[in-house]
N, C-alpha and C positions, 0 to 999 in steps of 0.2 A: 258717693265718690266724687261727684261733681263739686259738691260743697267743699270738700276737703281740698280739692285742686284749686278752687277759687280762693279759699282762705290762705293756702300756701303761696299762691301768686301774689296776693295782697301783702302778705307778710314779707315776702322777698322784696317787693317794690318799696315798702316802708323801711325795711332794713337798709336798702341801698341808698335811700334818700336821707336817712338820719345822719346827724353829725357825729363823726368819730370822737370828738372831744367829750361828748356826753356818755361815752361807753364805759368810763371808769367805774368799775363795780357792777355795771349792768350785765356784762357778759357772764361773769361767774354766777351772779344771782339768777339770771335767766336760765342758765344750765341746770342749776340745782332746783330751781322752782319748776322747771319743765319736767324734770324727772319726778319730783315729788308730786306734782299735779297728775302726771300720768299714772303713777302708782296709786294715788288716792282716788282714782275713779275716772281715768281717761280724760282729764282736764289739763293736758299738757300745755296748751296755749295760754290758758288762764294762769296756770302756775308760772309760766315763763314771764308773763307780763307783771305779775305780782313780785316775782323774784327779782326782776329787773329794777322795779321801784325800790324794793328793800335794799338791794345791793347798791344802788345809787345813793340812797339815804345814808347807808353805813359808810360809803366812801367819802361823802361830804363831811360826815361827822368826824371821821378819822383825819381828814385833811385839816379841818378846823382845829382839832386837838393838836396836831403836829405843828401848825402855825403858832398856836398859843405857847407850846413848849419852846419853840425856836425864839419867840419874842421874849419869853421869860429867861432863856439862857443868855440872851444878848444884854439883858439889864443887869 
């Protein structure tokens, strides 16, 4: 119980300190990954971290693709 409280406190502090500009894609991915990790064996925190990374990657990929389409449309 103490360990979970400490981890939750550390997570809350790191969340408060993180930059909101980096959250694009991360929040949705973390929510999905957290649920998936919890269902797959009570690894919600690990699932949330991986989900955040994947969500951020997909958001960057979509952003680059949209920029390329806008550049092609202007030419």
